[in-house]
C-alpha positions as semicolon CSV with decimal commas, in nm:
position;residue;x (nm);y (nm);z (nm)
1;M;-1,095;1,726;1,542
2;I;-1,378;1,433;1,484
3;E;-1,771;1,501;1,382
4;I;-2,029;1,256;1,410
5;L;-2,313;1,392;1,167
6;N;-2,666;1,335;1,265
7;P;-2,942;1,253;1,020
8;A;-3,017;1,616;0,926
9;L;-2,669;1,694;0,848
10;L;-2,604;1,367;0,638
11;D;-2,875;1,446;0,430
12;R;-2,732;1,756;0,366
13;A;-2,395;1,589;0,304
14;R;-2,592;1,388;0,057
15;D;-2,685;1,723;-0,180
16;T;-2,326;1,831;-0,134
17;G;-2,204;1,518;-0,261
18;A;-2,420;1,487;-0,540
19;L;-2,251;1,840;-0,639
20;V;-1,927;1,730;-0,612
21;A;-2,003;1,443;-0,860
22;E;-2,197;1,682;-1,073
23;I;-1,971;1,938;-1,110
24;L;-1,663;1,724;-1,186
25;Q;-1,820;1,491;-1,425
26;T;-1,904;1,824;-1,571
27;M;-1,538;1,941;-1,594
28;K;-1,424;1,582;-1,722
29;G;-1,654;1,628;-2,036
30;R;-1,546;1,971;-2,107
31;S;-1,156;1,841;-2,072
32;T;-1,118;1,806;-2,416
33;V;-0,778;1,858;-2,654
34;G;-0,716;2,244;-2,638
35;T;-0,906;2,304;-2,304
36;N;-0,710;2,545;-2,112
37;L;-0,708;2,457;-1,724
38;L;-0,803;2,823;-1,645
39;D;-1,119;2,757;-1,810
40;I;-1,201;2,442;-1,613
41;D;-1,143;2,685;-1,317
42;R;-1,402;2,965;-1,389
43;W;-1,635;2,673;-1,506
44;T;-1,620;2,527;-1,162
45;K;-1,651;2,869;-1,010
46;A;-1,975;2,950;-1,228
47;M;-2,110;2,616;-1,088
48;I;-2,037;2,640;-0,734
49;A;-2,195;3,003;-0,759
50;E;-2,489;2,896;-0,904
51;A;-2,538;2,581;-0,663
52;G;-2,538;2,848;-0,372
53;A;-2,219;2,677;-0,269
54;E;-1,877;2,779;-0,114
55;S;-1,560;2,667;-0,244
56;C;-1,341;2,503;0,009
57;Y;-1,018;2,558;-0,183
58;V;-1,008;2,922;-0,275
59;D;-0,934;3,057;0,063
60;Y;-0,718;2,774;0,197
61;A;-0,434;2,874;0,330
62;P;-0,237;2,529;0,516
63;S;0,145;2,492;0,596
64;F;0,190;2,284;0,331
65;G;0,100;2,547;0,049
66;R;0,168;2,865;-0,012
67;G;-0,071;3,125;0,090
68;P;-0,427;3,107;-0,017
69;F;-0,501;2,830;-0,314
70;G;-0,665;3,101;-0,528
71;H;-0,871;2,899;-0,745
72;Y;-1,171;2,624;-0,715
73;I;-1,075;2,348;-0,836
74;C;-0,727;2,136;-0,840
75;T;-0,588;2,037;-1,173
76;A;-0,308;1,797;-1,194
77;V;-0,161;1,708;-1,532
78;N;0,084;1,424;-1,616
79;D;0,334;1,433;-1,325
80;A;0,156;1,616;-1,130
81;V;-0,076;1,444;-0,842
82;L;-0,200;1,672;-0,553
83;H;-0,287;2,004;-0,506
84;G;-0,270;2,075;-0,878
85;R;-0,319;2,496;-0,898
86;P;-0,477;2,574;-1,221
87;R;-0,251;2,735;-1,456
88;D;-0,240;2,843;-1,794
89;H;-0,189;2,511;-1,985
90;T;-0,388;2,367;-2,280
91;L;-0,452;2,008;-2,258
92;A;-0,326;1,808;-2,511
93;D;-0,438;1,427;-2,669
94;G;-0,344;1,181;-2,412
95;D;-0,283;1,400;-2,107
96;L;-0,333;1,261;-1,762
97;L;-0,559;1,478;-1,600
98;T;-0,651;1,498;-1,223
99;L;-0,951;1,682;-1,112
100;D;-1,005;1,750;-0,762
101;L;-1,269;1,926;-0,588
102;A;-1,455;1,966;-0,274
103;V;-1,702;2,235;-0,184
104;S;-1,921;2,303;0,138
105;M;-2,327;2,384;0,076
106;R;-2,582;2,450;0,391
107;G;-2,249;2,404;0,629
108;V;-2,146;2,072;0,536
109;A;-1,837;2,005;0,266
110;A;-1,782;1,689;0,058
111;D;-1,453;1,600;-0,165
112;A;-1,379;1,372;-0,469
113;A;-1,158;1,378;-0,741
114;I;-1,116;1,172;-1,079
115;S;-0,842;1,109;-1,295
116;F;-0,874;1,023;-1,692
117;V;-0,669;1,048;-2,008
118;V;-0,767;1,336;-2,212
119;G;-0,830;1,294;-2,606
120;T;-0,838;0,964;-2,791
121;A;-0,484;0,859;-2,701
122;R;-0,503;0,579;-2,423
123;P;-0,154;0,471;-2,319
124;A;-0,161;0,151;-2,154
125;E;0,014;0,226;-1,818
126;S;-0,174;0,537;-1,803
127;V;-0,540;0,346;-1,794
128;A;-0,364;0,092;-1,585
129;M;-0,281;0,340;-1,285
130;I;-0,622;0,501;-1,345
131;E;-0,754;0,142;-1,272
132;A;-0,537;0,044;-0,982
133;T;-0,644;0,348;-0,757
134;E;-1,014;0,310;-0,842
135;R;-0,952;-0,015;-0,725
136;A;-0,825;0,092;-0,444
137;L;-1,080;0,272;-0,324
138;A;-1,348;0,059;-0,377
139;A;-1,153;-0,179;-0,137
140;G;-1,106;0,112;0,122
141;I;-1,496;0,156;0,082
142;A;-1,592;-0,220;0,092
143;A;-1,366;-0,240;0,442
144;A;-1,615;0,049;0,585
145;G;-1,837;0,049;0,839
146;P;-1,957;0,059;1,188
147;G;-1,704;-0,073;1,436
148;A;-1,422;-0,115;1,132
149;R;-1,128;0,057;1,238
150;I;-0,931;0,321;1,016
151;G;-0,648;0,081;0,978
152;D;-0,876;-0,166;0,801
153;L;-0,960;0,097;0,510
154;S;-0,589;0,176;0,483
155;H;-0,467;-0,182;0,537
156;A;-0,732;-0,243;0,245
157;I;-0,627;0,016;0,003
158;G;-0,233;-0,023;0,010
159;T;-0,304;-0,392;-0,020
160;S;-0,483;-0,334;-0,343
161;L;-0,227;-0,081;-0,443
162;G;0,088;-0,292;-0,322
163;Q;-0,017;-0,613;-0,535
164;A;-0,081;-0,376;-0,857
165;G;0,272;-0,288;-0,812
166;Y;0,279;0,051;-0,702
167;E;0,519;0,218;-0,422
168;I;0,280;0,363;-0,160
169;N;0,376;0,793;-0,034
170;T;0,221;0,827;0,349
171;E;0,269;1,245;0,358
172;F;-0,094;1,274;0,231
173;G;-0,388;1,033;0,266
174;G;-0,763;1,021;0,300
175;H;-0,915;1,248;0,604
176;G;-1,223;1,307;0,824
177;I;-1,477;1,559;0,611
178;G;-1,780;1,738;0,748
179;S;-1,855;2,124;0,850
180;T;-1,482;2,169;0,731
181;M;-1,250;1,991;0,463
182;H;-0,993;1,851;0,656
183;Q;-1,069;1,637;1,001
184;D;-0,971;1,392;1,194
185;P;-0,904;1,116;1,118
186;H;-0,681;1,097;0,874
187;V;-0,652;0,782;0,656
188;P;-0,319;0,664;0,538
189;N;-0,312;0,472;0,214
190;T;-0,130;0,190;0,374
191;G;-0,161;0,025;0,746
192;R;-0,205;-0,227;1,008
193;P;-0,581;-0,364;1,033
194;G;-0,737;-0,358;1,353
195;R;-0,567;-0,013;1,458
196;G;-0,710;0,275;1,505
197;Y;-1,020;0,515;1,536
198;K;-1,354;0,275;1,557
199;L;-1,605;0,409;1,249
200;R;-1,927;0,506;1,403
201;P;-2,241;0,548;1,189
202;G;-2,251;0,928;1,123
203;L;-1,886;0,998;0,993
204;L;-1,771;1,145;0,693
205;L;-1,430;1,024;0,563
206;A;-1,264;1,150;0,225
207;L;-1,065;0,801;0,105
208;E;-0,825;0,911;-0,186
209;P;-0,554;0,672;-0,296
210;W;-0,282;0,797;-0,542
211;V;0,041;0,644;-0,690
212;M;0,307;0,737;-0,903
213;A;0,404;0,530;-1,161
214;D;0,794;0,433;-1,034
215;T;0,846;0,643;-0,718
216;A;0,658;0,754;-0,375
217;E;0,882;1,047;-0,379
218;L;0,738;1,385;-0,412
219;V;0,846;1,713;-0,495
220;T;0,623;2,036;-0,492
221;D;0,612;2,323;-0,776
222;A;0,719;2,644;-0,801
223;D;0,408;2,767;-0,771
224;G;0,397;2,625;-0,409
225;W;0,111;2,447;-0,436
226;T;0,135;2,173;-0,706
227;L;0,299;1,823;-0,578
228;R;0,457;1,622;-0,838
229;S;0,676;1,297;-0,916
230;A;1,026;1,355;-0,836
231;T;1,082;1,155;-1,152
232;G;0,863;1,302;-1,375
233;C;0,694;0,987;-1,397
234;R;0,267;0,969;-1,434
235;T;0,044;0,987;-1,151
236;A;-0,305;0,908;-1,076
237;H;-0,589;0,950;-0,777
238;S;-0,923;0,871;-0,676
239;E;-1,123;1,007;-0,449
240;H;-1,467;0,959;-0,244
241;T;-1,652;1,072;0,060
242;I;-1,852;0,833;0,201
243;A;-2,079;0,828;0,514
244;I;-2,063;0,532;0,748
245;T;-2,395;0,389;0,830
246;E;-2,546;0,108;1,060
247;D;-2,554;-0,098;0,692
248;G;-2,169;0,008;0,589
249;A;-2,030;0,277;0,357
250;E;-2,265;0,507;0,188
251;I;-2,065;0,679;-0,110
252;L;-2,190;1,069;-0,101
253;T;-1,990;1,179;-0,451
254;L;-2,101;0,907;-0,704
255;P;-2,185;1,008;-1,027
256;K;-2,571;0,967;-1,143
257;P;-2,594;0,698;-1,405
């Protein structure tokens, strides 16, 4: 299903996106050396409830997961990259942490992810990988607008990641979003320009370039959810929800200055 939002629903999407951005930035600030992933999940649950919003994750049970996710935020550490299920793990200096969050408020969902290094250590490879996903995300957003096609966004993302030297996995990518978290169209992280669905004002997309340092192969953790690099290398993931408008792409999950 592909949804096109009317102006009233688009205003709701802006509110949901602002909430997602606020929660992610709050959790980033609280993710210090010694923080437990389960505490991040608990704090996220409280902020969602306080805002009168609903989690898109806690009851989520797609075919690629093992039963309901059961938590409120994805917390992926080091070699984990997607669907990181919070667990009893204490963050250490230099850990690369990805937080991925989707919530729904007043019937409209928004989805975003950030990767960052915990503590004062700054491993050069990790920083470079995070910056590569951020550049690719910016390239995909720059390619979006009325009349552009999904392949244009995918090509921009894939070109940016390829120039940075990363292999690209196409099992998971971006997606449409609206009244539900995951909708059509699928937005692969590489593709051919001029192909695929033509973007229209009112369409919401979650773009999410992610990479692994030296592989494109994923393995599933014992929890049935967390996806890790097959080689144990580090990973990074950046995501924004955008709205297609008459003037281009509006980022709904951008943190406030």
